[in-house]
Backbone as a ProteinNet text record, in pm:
[ID]
protein_1_A
[PRIMARY]
MQAVGIILAAGLSSRMGQLKALLPLGAETVLGHQIRVLRQGGAERVIVVTGHERQTLEPEIIKAGGEAVFNPQYQQGMFSSVLTGLRAAGECDCILLLPVDCPLVEAPLVASLLEEFRRTRPPVLYPAYQGKKGHPPVIGRSCFSGIFAHDGTMGLRGALEQWKDQWKLMETDTAGVAMDMDTPEDYQRILKFICPQDTEPRKP
[TERTIARY]
956.7	825	815.5	712.9	696.3	597.4	645.4	561.9	547.5	426.8	398.5	344.2	402.3	351.3	242.2	136.9	29	6.3	26.5	3	-127.1	-215.9	-345.5	-335.2	-336.6	-316	-417	-540.2	-640.9	-734.3	-726.6	-825.5	-811	-907.6	-914.8	-826.2	-780.8	-703.6	-776.9	-908	-988.2	-960.9	-942.8	-918.4	-777.7	-682.3	-546.5	-536	-616.6	-612.4	-520.3	-438.1	-354	-315.7	-253.1	-223.9	-128.7	-174.1	-89.3	36.2	19.5	128.6	251.9	232.2	344.8	393.7	342.3	393.7	539	622.7	761.7	771.7	861.5	892.8	1044.1	1111.6	1256.2	1298.2	1388.8	1436.1	1349.5	1243.2	1158.7	1016.6	933.1	789.4	737.1	616.6	554.9	551.3	507.2	494.7	630.5	728	862.1	920.5	898.3	944.9	878.8	747.4	676.7	721.8	737.5	783.2	921.8	1009.9	1147.8	1151.1	1080.4	1092.2	1026.6	920	860.6	956.8	1021.8	1117.7	1239.2	1293.7	1411.4	1378.7	1253.9	1213.7	1185.4	1175.3	1159.3	1046.6	968.9	863.8	927.4	891.4	950.8	894.9	769.9	705.6	630.4	614.7	530.6	431.6	305.3	196.6	135.4	117	50.2	-82.8	-191.3	-324.5	-361.2	-384.9	-415.2	-561.9	-605	-741	-743.9	-770	-770	-630.4	-623.8	-498.6	-391.7	-432.8	-339.8	-220	-244.3	-134	-28.4	-70.4	23.5	110.9	53.7	125.9	217.8	181.4	253.2	402.3	447.2	592.2	667.5	609.3	674.4	678.4	572.1	567.6	677.3	688.3	788.3	929.2	951.2	1083.9	1128	1033.3	1067.1	1070.7	1037.8	1045.5	918	804.5	676.7	604	488.9	403.6	269.9	230.4	104	-9	-115.7	-234.5	-356.1	-432.6	-546	-671.8	-741	-870	-980.5	-1051.2	-1154.1	-1273.2	-1287.3	-1398.1	-1351.5	-1244.9	-1186.9	-1283.7	-1381.1	-1476.1	-1572.7	-1571.2	-1654.9	-1594.8	-1471.3	-1410.6	-1286	-1221	-1090.5	-1095.4	-1205.8	-1211.5	-1199.4	-1252.7	-1238.5	-1091.3	-1012.8	-869.4	-795	-840	-781.4	-798.5	-919.2	-946	-862.5	-849.6	-767.6	-623	-569	-431.4	-411.3	-508.2	-497.4	-500.9	-585.3	-585.9	-451.1	-394.4	-265.9	-152	-164.8	-57.7	-38.3	-146.2	-135	-95.8	-12.4	25.7	139.2	104.1	206.2	165.2	258.3	231.2	162.5	188.3	127.3	138.1	55.6	66	89.8	157.6	168.6	85	-15.9	-111.5	-87	-58.3	-17.7	-93.6	-187.8	-250.7	-147.1	-165.5	-67.5	-64.9	-169.1	-169.1	-103.5	-30.8	46.1	193.6	262.3	397.8	510.8	483.5	592.9	626.8	654.5	696	839.3	922.2	1062	1094.2	1201	1237.7	1263	1329.4	1350.2	1219.5	1117.1	987.6	927.8	934.2	881.2	952.2	1084.4	1161.1	1122.5	1101.2	1062	924.2	831.6	697.7	702.2	778.5	785.9	853.3	952.5	1017.9	920.8	844.7	746.8	636.6	593.6	491.1	545.3	666.9	728.9	740.2	766.7	788.1	657.1	553.9	430.8	312	311.8	206.1	63.5	35	-104.4	-177.5	-311.8	-382.4	-351	-348	-321.1	-226.6	-123.3	-26.4	-23.2	-49.7	-46.8	73.2	140.5	229.4	143.2	191.7	113.8	205.5	149.1	220.5	133.4	184	109.7	-28.8	-31.9	-154.5	-245.6	-213.8	-297.1	-248.5	-337.8	-300	-256.6	-157.6	-107.6	-93.2	-9.6	14.8	163.9	197	110.8	79.4	-46.6	-72.9	-15.5	25.3	63.2	-55.6	-107.4	-225.9	-185.6	-208	-164.5	-254.7	-200.4	-272	-401.8	-406.3	-525.9	-648.1	-625.1	-735.9	-787.5	-711.9	-743.4	-883.2	-920.1	-1050.7	-1163.4	-1145.2	-1246.1	-1261.2	-1150	-1156.4	-1232.1	-1201.2	-1271.9	-1421.9	-1457.8	-1598.4	-1676.2	-1607.3	-1673.6	-1762.8	-1874	-1970.2	-1936.4	-1827.3	-1784.3	-1825.6	-1910	-1953.4	-1834.5	-1819	-1706.7	-1571.5	-1571.2	-1446.7	-1358.1	-1226.6	-1133.2	-1146.8	-1170.9	-1188.3	-1300.2	-1409.6	-1519.9	-1481.5	-1403.2	-1360.3	-1271.5	-1187.9	-1092.7	-1151.9	-1274	-1337.8	-1350.5	-1365.4	-1384.7	-1262.5	-1147.4	-1026.1	-984.7	-1074.6	-1036.3	-973.3	-1023.1	-967.5	-829.9	-784.4	-651.7	-555.1	-602	-511.4	-394.1	-277.8	-160.5	-108.2	-73.7	-13.8	133.6	216	359	388.5	413.8	437.5	570.2	567.7	686.6	697.6	818.3	835.1	825.5	778.5	767.1	624.7	603.9	469.7	415.3	505.4	463.1	373.6	374.6	290.2	142.1	110.8	-28.9	-64.5	19.7	-5.9	-40.8	-142.9	-177.6	-199.1	-227.4	-244.9	-357.7	-456	-567.8	-578	-520.4	-533.6	-395.2	-387.5	-258.5	-202	-289.1	-242.5	-178.7	-238.3	-178.8	-40.9	-29.2	99.1	206.8	171.6	268.5	308.3	212.9	242.2	339.4	320.6	411	551.9	562.6	694.3	760.2	681	736.4	785.6	717.1	758.2	893.5	912.1	1038.1	1151.3	1124.5	1227.6	1177.7	1188.6	1134.4	1193	1317	1380.6	1332	1257.3	1209.4	1080.2	1089.9	973	898.4	950.9	884.8	785.7	653.9	557.4	587.4	566.3	585.1	450.6	438	311.4	301.2	183.4	165.3	151.5
-1826.3	-1762.5	-1658.5	-1669	-1573.4	-1464.5	-1341.2	-1225.3	-1140	-1091.6	-1005.5	-872.7	-763.5	-631.3	-591.3	-531.5	-480.2	-333.7	-246.6	-103.5	-67.7	-1	38.1	180.8	196.4	328.2	354.1	309.1	318.5	437.9	508.6	611.3	739	828.9	952.9	1064.1	1051.6	1158.4	1291.8	1289.3	1409.8	1518.8	1482.6	1584.9	1641.7	1563.8	1612.9	1706.9	1682.7	1767.6	1716.9	1619.2	1550.8	1415.2	1332.5	1195.5	1192.2	1132.7	1118.5	1038.1	936.7	843.4	911	1022.1	1086.3	1211.6	1238.1	1351.5	1325.9	1431.6	1413.9	1377.7	1285.4	1246.8	1232.1	1337.7	1338.7	1335	1244.4	1231.9	1136.7	1082.1	984.5	1037.9	963.5	985.6	899.9	930.3	847.8	701.9	678.3	541.5	474.1	544.6	487.7	450.4	536.9	508.7	383	372.3	257	126.4	126.5	5	-34.2	63.8	35.1	-23.2	39	-8.3	-145.4	-172.8	-306.2	-412.5	-382	-479	-494.1	-382.8	-390.5	-457.8	-443.4	-502.4	-650.6	-706.7	-851.4	-901.5	-812	-857	-905.8	-1026.2	-1082.1	-1015.3	-973.2	-899.5	-781.8	-676.7	-564.2	-535.3	-555	-531.2	-395.6	-314.9	-186.1	-192.8	-179.4	-185.1	-45.5	-32.6	96.5	103.6	223.6	246.9	379.8	486.9	622.7	658.9	706.7	748.9	639.2	519.6	406.3	429.4	491.8	511.7	606.8	699.5	793.3	723.7	627.6	561.1	449	381.5	259.9	280.7	389.3	406.8	416.2	483.5	494.4	358.6	281.3	148	59.6	58.5	-24.6	20.4	153.6	206.7	165.7	161.8	130.4	-19.6	-101.9	-246.4	-311.4	-243.2	-300.9	-362.7	-421.1	-480.8	-407	-352.1	-280.6	-378.2	-371.3	-454.4	-361.8	-360.4	-268.8	-327.3	-244.7	-281.6	-210.9	-280.1	-213.7	-167.4	-218.8	-177.3	-78.8	-4.3	79.3	182.3	224.2	323.3	263.7	133.2	69.7	79.3	127.1	146	62.5	88.4	28.7	-123.5	-176.7	-321.8	-394.7	-336.1	-399	-404.9	-305.2	-306.5	-407.6	-424.7	-528.8	-665.5	-693.1	-822	-837.9	-730.3	-735.5	-768.4	-702.4	-727.4	-866.8	-913.1	-1046.4	-1154.8	-1136.6	-1233.2	-1234.6	-1118.1	-1110.4	-1166.9	-1165.2	-1215.5	-1365.9	-1437.7	-1581.4	-1658.8	-1760.7	-1852.5	-1793.4	-1722.6	-1666.3	-1692.6	-1671.5	-1697.6	-1581.3	-1460.6	-1342.9	-1225.1	-1124	-998.2	-885.5	-781.9	-656.3	-555.5	-498.9	-414.6	-268.4	-188.5	-49.7	45.7	124.5	229.3	333.4	391.2	486.8	614.3	637.5	759	739.3	628.9	603.8	592.4	706.2	702.2	683.9	696.5	699.3	560.8	470.8	334.4	316.4	253.1	231.5	82	45.6	-94.7	-168.5	-107.8	-181.8	-221.3	-135.4	-170.5	-290.2	-288	-399.6	-529.2	-523.2	-642.8	-692.4	-599.5	-639.3	-702.5	-646.3	-704	-846.4	-866.5	-999.6	-1098.8	-1054.1	-1142.8	-1180.5	-1082.4	-1109.7	-1202.6	-1181	-1269.1	-1410.9	-1421.8	-1553	-1626.8	-1551.7	-1611.4	-1650.6	-1568	-1588.8	-1637.6	-1610.4	-1655.4	-1620.5	-1495.4	-1458.4	-1445.3	-1448.5	-1424.5	-1286	-1185.2	-1047.8	-983.4	-919.1	-848.8	-701.4	-612.8	-469.2	-404.3	-309.6	-222	-124.1	-79.9	12	118.2	235.8	344.1	390.4	374.6	408.9	344.1	218.8	140.1	160.2	252.9	279.2	197.8	119.2	36.4	123.8	74.3	147.7	58.8	103.9	32	7.2	-100	-198	-317.9	-362.3	-488.7	-605.4	-708.4	-834.1	-928.6	-975.6	-1061.9	-1200.2	-1299	-1434.4	-1506.4	-1607.3	-1687.1	-1747.5	-1773.4	-1833.8	-1742.4	-1614.1	-1518	-1500.3	-1546.9	-1510.5	-1554.1	-1677.8	-1726.6	-1649.5	-1613	-1534.9	-1395.3	-1336	-1204.4	-1213.2	-1314.4	-1330.7	-1355.2	-1421.4	-1453.9	-1338	-1235.5	-1124.1	-1045.7	-996.5	-926.3	-779.2	-732.6	-594.7	-497.6	-538.8	-450.3	-403.8	-272.3	-211.8	-245.7	-286.3	-308.4	-414.2	-394.3	-492.8	-502.8	-390.3	-393.7	-490.7	-485.2	-576.9	-721.1	-743.6	-879.5	-937.4	-852.8	-901.3	-912	-861.9	-868	-1011.6	-1107.2	-1245.8	-1301.3	-1236.1	-1278.8	-1178.8	-1088.5	-976.9	-1023.3	-1130.9	-1177.7	-1240.7	-1253.8	-1311	-1210	-1086.3	-983.3	-967.5	-936.8	-908.3	-769.4	-692.2	-561.1	-565.7	-511.9	-498.5	-351.3	-317.5	-177.8	-129.8	-7.8	52.5	195.8	251.8	391.2	486.6	436.5	517	568.5	696.8	755.7	750.4	745	747.8	633.1	520.9	407.8	442.3	542.5	579.7	713.2	759.7	887.2	861.3	931.9	921.4	1061	1067.2	1198.2	1192.2	1278	1288.7	1428	1527.9	1667.1	1731	1848.1	1918.8	1949.8	1977.2	2002.8	1878.5	1762.9	1637	1616.3	1648.9	1632.1	1719.6	1844.5	1932.5	1876.5	1818.1	1756.9	1640.3	1561	1449.6	1500.6	1605	1660.8	1719	1783.5	1840.5	1729.7	1617.5	1503.4	1450.1	1446.5	1395.6	1494.4	1623.9	1727.8	1839.7	1823.4	1924.3	2063.6	2072.7	2202	2276.3	2207.3	2267.2	2344.8	2477.9	2560.2	2612.7	2593.2	2641.5	2538.7	2569.4	2474.4	2445.5	2323	2284.9	2255.4	2293.2	2268.3	2121.4	2061.3	1922.1	1912.8
175.5	177.8	67.5	-13.4	-122.9	-83.1	-82.1	-51.7	-176.8	-199.4	-314.5	-262.8	-308	-275.1	-373.8	-321.9	-406	-370.4	-467.3	-449.1	-519.2	-447.8	-502.6	-554.1	-686.6	-748.5	-859.1	-839	-944.7	-930.5	-816.9	-786.5	-867.3	-847.8	-925.3	-870.4	-744.5	-678.6	-685.9	-674.7	-697.8	-594.7	-468.2	-365.7	-373	-428.3	-444.8	-564.4	-666.2	-785	-893.5	-864	-962.3	-906.1	-989.1	-948	-828	-720.2	-601.3	-633.3	-717.2	-744.4	-801.8	-875	-942.9	-871.9	-753.2	-676.1	-635.7	-634.8	-592.6	-444.8	-414.4	-277.3	-270.7	-228.1	-238.3	-384.2	-417.6	-555.2	-637.9	-577.5	-644.4	-656.3	-724.9	-714.2	-598.3	-553.8	-449.8	-493.4	-616	-665	-679.1	-733.3	-745.5	-610.6	-511.5	-375.6	-320.5	-337.2	-281.7	-346	-476.4	-545.2	-494	-484.6	-442.2	-300.7	-205.7	-67.8	-48.3	-122.1	-111.8	-164.3	-274.6	-330.5	-239.7	-193.5	-106.8	26.5	70.7	197.4	190.6	69.6	59	-28.7	-87.5	-179.8	-309.2	-350.7	-472.3	-597.8	-589.9	-698.6	-638.1	-717.8	-676.2	-788.3	-757.9	-852.8	-822	-925	-908.7	-982.4	-908.1	-968.3	-1017	-1146.3	-1206.5	-1248.5	-1276.5	-1324.4	-1396.5	-1320.4	-1374.7	-1426.9	-1549.1	-1613.5	-1611.8	-1643.7	-1642.2	-1734.1	-1851.1	-1946.3	-1890.8	-1806.5	-1745.3	-1641.5	-1570	-1461.6	-1508.8	-1616.3	-1654.4	-1680.3	-1746.2	-1764.1	-1631.3	-1532.1	-1401.4	-1331.3	-1346.1	-1285.4	-1343.5	-1474	-1541.2	-1504.4	-1505.2	-1472.8	-1332.1	-1239.4	-1100.6	-1071.8	-1170.8	-1150.9	-1102	-1119.4	-1081.4	-1199.3	-1171.2	-1273.4	-1272.2	-1385	-1394.1	-1426	-1346.2	-1368.4	-1366	-1473.8	-1486.6	-1424.7	-1346.9	-1289.7	-1368.3	-1457.4	-1537.3	-1454.9	-1333.6	-1245.6	-1137.3	-1163.6	-1058.4	-1001.6	-1080.3	-1029.9	-927.2	-911.8	-810.1	-669.9	-661.5	-530.5	-508.2	-395.8	-367.9	-355.4	-304.2	-285.6	-418.7	-525.9	-657.4	-698.7	-658.6	-688.7	-602.6	-477.8	-392.4	-459.1	-506.9	-572.4	-699.2	-776.8	-898.1	-864.4	-763.3	-723.6	-668.2	-591.1	-531.5	-639.2	-739.7	-851.2	-921.5	-942.3	-1012.9	-929.9	-797.2	-710	-724	-754.3	-777.1	-653.3	-672	-564.3	-481.6	-376.2	-288.2	-142.6	-51.7	89.2	158.6	109.2	170.2	75.4	102	28.9	127.7	80.9	153.9	76	139.5	68.8	103.8	2.1	26.1	-65.4	-11.4	-92.2	-134.1	-250.9	-301.7	-217.8	-138.1	-56.8	79.4	96.4	219.7	183	165.8	109.6	209.5	339.9	436.7	490	398.8	432.4	383.2	464	427.6	427.9	356.6	339.4	470.9	571.7	697.2	765.4	756	812.9	740.3	606.8	528.2	565.3	576.4	613	752.4	846.7	982.5	984.8	905.5	897.5	843.2	737.2	677.7	771.7	845.4	942.3	1054.9	1103.2	1208.6	1158	1034.8	977.6	961.5	915	896	1030	1135	1267.2	1334.7	1321.2	1399.3	1316.9	1186.1	1093.1	1137	1170.8	1195.6	1062.4	1060.5	935	878.1	967.2	926	1026.8	975.4	1059.2	1017.6	1112.7	1086.3	1153.9	1087.6	1162.2	1241.1	1355	1437.7	1497.7	1515.8	1583.8	1699.2	1820	1941.7	1941.7	1898.7	1900.1	1780.9	1692.6	1575.9	1456.4	1397.6	1282.1	1165.7	1090.4	975.7	853.6	760.3	635.3	618.8	548	480.4	569.6	574.2	641.4	561.6	630.6	566.4	582.6	470.7	471.6	422.8	506.6	475.3	376.9	317.2	217	271.7	401.5	460.2	449.3	424.1	413.3	270.2	172	34.1	-8.4	20.1	-24.8	42.6	169.4	238.9	182.4	137.7	74.2	-57.8	-137.3	-265.2	-243.9	-134.9	-110.8	-49.5	-4.5	64.1	-32.8	18.1	-68.4	-91.4	-34.9	-57.4	51	143.9	251.7	335.2	348.4	421.6	359.9	233.9	163.3	225.7	214.7	268.8	420.6	485.4	630	669.2	594.6	621.2	595.8	490.2	458.2	567.3	627.5	728	867.9	885.7	1017.7	1069.4	977	1021.2	1095.2	1080.2	1151.3	1258.2	1295.5	1382.8	1512.7	1569.7	1697.2	1681.5	1555.6	1530.4	1469	1446.9	1397	1492.8	1437.3	1519.7	1482.4	1582.2	1559.6	1595.2	1507.2	1534.2	1558.6	1683.4	1719.3	1660.8	1607.3	1549	1597.9	1595.5	1636.9	1518.1	1404.5	1282.7	1267.9	1294.5	1285.2	1143.2	1045.4	905.9	863.1	937.6	898	909	992.9	1014.1	948	855	786.9	640.4	592.2	451.1	393.8	263.7	200.1	98	120.1	27.3	-34.4	32.4	-9.7	-23.2	-89.2	-95.2	42.8	139.8	276.1	337.5	310.2	356.9	295.8	167.4	97.5	162	195.1	260.6	397.6	467	597.6	582.1	476.1	448.4	420.7	338.3	305.1	429.6	514.9	637.8	730.9	730.9	813.3	766.2	633.4	577.4	598.7	574.3	583.6	675	806.5	899	879.1	827	810.8	686.6	599.6	475.9	505.5	507.1	542.5	421.1	301.8	180.8	129.7	125.8	71.3	-75.3	-116.3	-256.5	-320.3	-444.4	-514.5	-552.5	-527.7	-569.1	-718.4
[MASK]
++++++++++++++++++++++++++++++++++++++++++++++++++++++++++++++++++++++++++++++++++++++++++++++++++++++++++++++++++++++++++++++++++++++++++++++++++++++++++++++++++++++++++++++++++++++++++++++++++++++++++++

């Protein structure tokens, strides 16, 4: 089974004040961490969809073993980046879709998601924490044509509604699957989650 990871990193990061993708996360950047865990978890390729400040991101993408794909329509919203990434994924069995503002994903979770998808083959498989859907969803090949045909209403969520009664949730004890970061306060919360003993706030 061929799985392709797609990281959405084309946005302006306006509420964060700087690029989320290059924020430090332990010894890595957020983007470097995401590329690594998707690859270690079983993705054969990892595509990073860029837009805003693409030239700044591309060296980090290459260094971490990802593939940079530019979305010239990135200002139209995230769904345009989903379509860009899906086109670049080509002939694969499934994609793992990970926004760059969802950094708390680890390789064992990715491997478990792919194993569950391989075993049950739902159209869409979400990791969940206490019943709340998280990231990255695994989206099967059977959904691709429907996503391309969608008119963009409600973005990817709207595109996937047609399979809602077939969605599968894989419960996990990792709260991080349902945590994201849009602001400096969110970033501090993420760092505190990783290192609870670290009481000194770090500048994004």
